[in-house]
N, C-alpha and C positions, 0 to 999 in steps of 0.2 A: 389568421396565424403566423407564426415569426419563422422566416424562412429557414431551416435546418443546414444549408449549406455551410463548411468553414470559411473562414476568411482568415488573412494573412496580410501582414505587410510586408510590400515586396521593393517599396522606393520610399524614401524620405528624404527631403531635402529643405533648407533653408529657403523661405520665400518672398519675406516682406516685414519690414518690422514697423510700427506707427505709435505717435504719440498726440495723435488726433485724427479726426473721421477724415479729415482730407485726403490722410495718408493710408487710411486703406485699401487695399490692393484690389484691383477691379477682375471682374468676371462673375462667373455664376457658381462654383463650387461650393457645397456644404460645407459650413465649418462647425467643428465640433472643440468646443474651449472646456480649459482645464483652468480651476482655481482652488487657493488653498491657502494655508497660512504660510508665512515664509519661510516655516520649518519643517514643514507637512513631508516632504521629499519629491515633489513635484516634478523638479528636473529629471531624478532620478527614474521616476515611474514611467514619463514618457521617453527616455531613454529604452526604456526595456520595454513600452508596448510596442514600439518602431522596431526595436533589435538592432538598434544605432546607437551606440555609446557615444557622447559628446554632441550629440544632436543639438538637445537642449543643455545648456551648461549650468553646470553644479557650482556651487560658493560655498565655501565655510562661511560668509558672511549673510546671514537671514537679509529679504530686505534689496537686497541688491539691488536686482531686475527690475525697472523702471519703466518699460516699454512693453507694448503688446508686440508680439512674435509670431510672425505665420511659418507653417512649416506645410510643403506639399506632400502628402500622402497619396501612395496608390494601394491598394487592397486589393489582393486573388481572391477569387473564390474558387471552390472544389473545382466549379464548372470550367474553370479557365477565363472566366469573363472578370475586369475587374472595375474597381470602384475606385474614383480620384475624388478626395476631399481636401480641408485646408484644418490642421491642426493650430489651435490657436492658444499659446502660452499666455495667459495673465497673469500682471505683476501679484505676487503674493500679499496679504494682508495680515493685519495684527502684528506687527514686528513693533516689539515694546518700546524699542529705542528712537523710535520715529516721530517727529515732532506732530501735535495737534496740526497744525498748518500743512504737512505733507498729508497727513491722513484724507484730510477734508479734498486735497487736490486728486490722491488715490480714489477715494469715493466718486468725486464727479467726473474723472477719467475714464471708470471702468463703468460705470453708471452709462457714460452716453454710448460704450461700445455696445454694452447689452440691450441698450434701447434702439440703438441705431444701425444696429446692422441686420440688414434684410435677409442675410443668408446663414445667420445663428440658429439650428435645430438643437442642439443640445450642450446643456453646460455638466461638465464633470467635475465636482465639487469634493475635493480632497480633505479627510479630517481622520488627524493621526488615531488608528486604534487602538494603542493601549492607553488613552487617557478619554476621561467625558469630553464634550463638543465643549470647547469653551465659548465666550460670550459671543465673540467676532465670528466663529463656525455658524451657531444661531443665529445671529443677525442677516448673515449672510445669506443662508439658504432661507431662510423666514423671506427676504426681500424678494428672491429670485422666483419662490412660490406664489408670492402676490402679486408679482409682475406676469405671470403667467409663463415663464420660462420653461422649458423642460430640464428637468434636473436629475441626474444620474450620483449618489453620492458613493464614493471611493472611499474605503477604509484602508489607510497606508498603514508599512512597517508591518504587517502581519506575523512576517517570521520571526518578530520579537516576543509575540503570543503565543504559548503552548496551542496545539490544537485542540485542546480540550476544552479549550477558556475561550475561543475565537466567537461562536456564538453569545456567550454571556457579555462580552465587549460589543458586539453589536448590536444587542438590545438596549447596552446603555445609550449607545450612539442615538439609537431611535427613538427610545425617549426622551432624550435632551433636547434634540430639536423637533420636537412633536409631529414625528413624520406618520403617524397612526392617522392625527386628524388632520394634519396638513396635504397629507400624498397619501390615501389609503391606497394600498395596495403597491406603494414603491419598497426597494428593497436597495439593500445597501451592498456591493462587492467587496468583500477584502482582497487588498492585494499585496503581494511581496514583489519589489524589485528587485531584492536576492535571489529569490526562488524561481517568479515570474508566476507564482499562484495568483490567480485570479485574471490571467491576461485574456486566456482564450473567452471567459464571461465576460469583460469589458469590450475584447471586439466584436464578440455576438452583438452587444447591443449597440456599437457604433453602427455595424453592419445593418441593423434593421433600419435605423433612424434612414441611413442611407438608401435604403431600398423603396422607402414610402414612398 
């Protein structure tokens, strides 16, 4: 049964940057990775999740970030005990102006991390709630599931959709990525970096991973 105690981030700081496996930071901290299309609002979500404006850099140029960025986080449970982990910010995928050679390099770079990081326990895949999942969203989700990674889909920009239509949009994403067949029992968390809606639910997922 999942632990019901509350969990909140109390410390967040930059830890390391890597462009290959030799630069992965040392240590035994559990890693929670975030991935999504280049314009999905990943940096804004990370800043919202950590309540630390500017922790992850936001940019008006999609696809600008080309490195794996590690952040050391400490979260406090309601019983005052603490959990420490690494939040891993992965480069965005699917930016239309990126050359084919660059996309191939990105794919090799990220797949190496997914397959070689022994501390990776959860991949949070971000998909824009406003639109049906794009081919790149579907391909990444299928690859993660087929390789046995633990995935939590997070639907971003929930504040752009009326509350009465959120579940309808969630269903479109669920069907688009074929979650019902590939990950029975899986669920999608709608999230707004503007209002912080979905923050507690996502933190609860992360907490339960850390407590395993």
